[in-house]
C-alpha positions, -999 to 999 in steps of 0.1 A, spaced: -152 -44 386 -186 -30 392 -204 -20 360 -229 5 373 -238 27 402 -270 42 416 -270 77 430 -285 77 466 -296 113 462 -317 113 430 -317 76 419 -297 82 387 -283 50 373 -249 54 358 -238 25 336 -219 16 304 -196 41 287 -208 69 310 -198 48 341 -163 43 327 -159 80 317 -169 92 352 -151 66 373 -118 59 355 -89 83 359 -73 77 325 -43 99 333 -30 71 355 -32 44 328 1 31 313 -9 5 288 17 -22 283 21 -59 275 18 -69 312 -17 -57 319 -50 -65 302 -77 -38 297 -97 -51 327 -67 -49 350 -60 -14 339 -96 -3 346 -95 -20 380 -62 -2 389 -73 32 377 -108 35 391 -114 66 412 -127 62 448 -165 63 447 -164 91 473 -150 114 446 -175 107 418 -200 134 410 -235 125 398 -240 139 363 -277 145 370 -279 161 405 -242 170 410 -241 152 444 -207 139 453 -198 105 467 -233 90 475 -235 58 455 -249 23 458 -230 -3 438 
């Protein structure tokens, strides 16, 4: 799983907890004994084309 993204519009670098908050759709997560936290994050990551930059509000223009 990629840990940070760079906005191609304004250069904003999203990483850490902010990256997870903006890229993971937690409504899809169903934690259970079969899956580790890393696998759950991998399965529930939104497509980068849908992620909005918190700084410039541009959608879907990211370098990973």
